[in-house]
C-alpha positions in Angstrom: 56.1 -131.2 53.5 59.3 -129.4 52.9 63.1 -129.6 53.0 64.9 -129.2 56.3 66.5 -125.9 55.4 63.2 -124.1 55.1 63.0 -121.2 57.5 66.7 -120.3 57.1 67.8 -117.0 55.5 70.0 -117.5 52.5 70.4 -113.9 51.4 72.9 -111.3 52.8 70.9 -109.3 55.3 71.7 -105.9 56.9 69.2 -105.9 59.7 68.6 -103.1 62.1 66.8 -104.4 65.2 64.2 -101.9 66.3 60.4 -101.9 67.0 58.1 -101.1 64.1 55.3 -98.7 64.5 51.8 -100.1 64.5 49.7 -98.6 61.7 46.9 -99.5 59.2 49.3 -101.5 57.0 50.6 -103.7 59.9 47.1 -104.2 61.1 46.0 -105.3 57.6 49.0 -107.7 57.3 48.3 -109.2 60.7 44.6 -109.6 59.9 45.2 -111.6 56.8 48.1 -113.5 58.3 45.9 -114.7 61.1 43.3 -115.9 58.5 46.0 -117.8 56.7 47.2 -119.4 59.9 43.6 -120.3 60.9 43.2 -122.1 57.5 46.6 -123.9 58.0 48.0 -122.2 54.9 50.8 -120.8 57.2 52.1 -122.3 60.3 54.6 -124.7 61.7 55.8 -128.2 60.6 56.1 -131.2 62.9 59.8 -130.6 63.0 59.2 -127.1 64.6 60.1 -125.1 61.5 57.7 -122.4 60.4 56.4 -122.2 56.9 54.6 -119.6 54.8 54.8 -115.8 54.8 52.8 -112.8 53.7 53.8 -109.3 52.6 52.4 -105.9 51.7 54.0 -103.1 49.7 54.3 -99.6 51.2 52.3 -97.4 48.9 54.3 -95.4 46.5 57.6 -97.3 47.2 59.3 -100.6 46.5 59.6 -101.1 50.3 57.4 -103.7 51.9 56.4 -105.2 55.3 56.7 -109.0 55.6 56.2 -111.6 58.3 59.6 -112.4 59.8 61.7 -115.4 59.5 60.3 -118.5 61.3 57.2 -116.6 62.6 54.9 -119.4 61.4 55.5 -120.9 64.8 53.4 -118.3 66.5 49.6 -118.7 66.7 49.2 -114.9 67.1 51.5 -112.2 65.9 52.0 -108.5 66.4 54.4 -105.9 65.0 57.3 -107.6 66.8 56.9 -110.4 64.2 57.0 -108.2 61.1 60.0 -106.8 59.3 60.2 -103.8 57.0 62.3 -104.3 53.9 63.8 -100.9 53.0 66.2 -101.9 50.2 67.1 -104.9 48.1 69.3 -106.0 45.3 68.3 -109.3 43.7 71.5 -109.7 41.7 73.6 -109.3 44.8 71.3 -111.4 46.9 71.1 -108.6 49.4 68.4 -106.9 51.5 68.2 -104.2 54.2 65.4 -104.6 56.8 64.4 -103.3 60.2 62.1 -104.5 62.9 62.4 -106.8 66.0 62.8 -109.8 63.6 64.7 -110.4 60.4 62.7 -110.5 57.2 61.5 -113.9 55.8 63.8 -116.2 53.9 61.5 -115.6 50.9 61.9 -111.8 50.8 63.7 -112.0 47.5 60.8 -113.7 45.9 58.4 -111.1 47.2 60.8 -108.3 46.0 60.8 -109.8 42.5 57.1 -109.5 42.3 57.1 -105.9 43.6 59.6 -105.0 40.9 57.0 -105.6 38.2 55.1 -102.7 36.5 51.7 -104.3 37.2 50.8 -102.5 40.5 51.1 -105.7 42.5 51.0 -104.8 46.2 50.5 -108.1 48.1 52.2 -111.5 48.1 51.4 -114.8 49.9 53.7 -117.8 50.0 52.1 -121.0 51.3 52.8 -124.7 51.4 50.2 -127.2 50.3 51.4 -130.6 49.2 48.3 -131.9 47.4 47.7 -128.6 45.6 51.3 -128.3 44.6 51.3 -131.8 43.1 48.0 -131.1 41.3 49.0 -127.7 39.9 52.7 -128.3 39.1 53.2 -127.6 35.4 49.5 -126.7 34.9 50.0 -123.2 36.3 53.2 -121.1 35.7 56.0 -123.1 37.4 59.5 -122.0 38.3 62.5 -124.1 37.1 63.1 -127.0 39.4 66.7 -126.1 39.7 65.9 -122.6 41.2 66.1 -123.0 45.0 63.9 -120.9 47.3 65.4 -117.7 48.6 68.0 -117.3 45.9 68.6 -114.9 43.0 67.8 -117.8 40.6 64.3 -118.1 42.1 63.8 -114.4 41.9 64.8 -114.4 38.3 62.3 -117.2 37.6 59.6 -115.1 39.3 60.4 -112.1 37.1 60.4 -114.3 34.0 56.9 -115.6 34.8 55.5 -112.2 36.0 56.7 -110.5 32.8 55.5 -113.3 30.4 53.3 -111.7 27.7 49.6 -112.5 28.1 50.0 -113.8 31.7 46.6 -114.0 33.3 47.2 -116.1 36.4 48.0 -114.6 39.8 49.6 -117.9 40.9 53.1 -119.3 40.7 54.1 -122.9 41.5 57.6 -123.1 42.9 59.1 -126.0 40.9 62.3 -126.2 43.0 60.6 -125.7 46.3 58.5 -128.7 47.2 54.9 -127.7 48.2 55.6 -124.0 47.6 52.8 -121.9 46.1 52.7 -118.1 45.6 49.7 -115.9 45.0 49.7 -112.2 44.5 47.5 -109.3 43.7 46.8 -105.6 44.0 45.9 -106.0 47.6 45.9 -108.8 50.3 42.2 -109.4 49.8 42.7 -110.4 46.1 45.8 -112.4 46.9 44.0 -114.3 49.6 40.9 -114.8 47.4 43.1 -116.3 44.7 44.6 -118.8 47.2 41.3 -119.7 48.8 39.8 -120.5 45.4 42.6 -122.9 44.7 42.3 -124.7 48.0 38.5 -124.7 47.8 37.6 -122.9 51.0 
């Protein structure tokens, strides 16, 4: 379904290990994450590596909470499996985060979406082989040479998000086999977009 390196962090990460406070945002993230897990749009591969992640922007900031690296292996999560990204620099491939787990390897991709001026507040990254093959090139698709978790992928995301007249809330990751991103003003809309694609 994916390449062996999936689940490994490629960016430079300044991580402060500390517990995150449970609040309405973490509750919302966990709620939708569990729905994605139930529908097998987030989980763990046969080789034991987790796939998929979900994030939610902190209102009024560019900070966001995101499911932690390799947490797809857990059937149920709590705040110990969530990281708060407090700063990022896409050009330098650098993030700062805190929590009891490091931020997902796809944090740069999520950050690129949150940088846009379109009030996008939620991002989902899933893997779906059949859907990826069907939609590749039909929906906005990143360059096949842009690997996941890199500044090149983030730049491709920015290019697609900022394209004049863009209507879709879906991005196909051309260089990340099976990878699909949906986004929206909230997690409900981002999930709804994904569920429409998969037909459930």
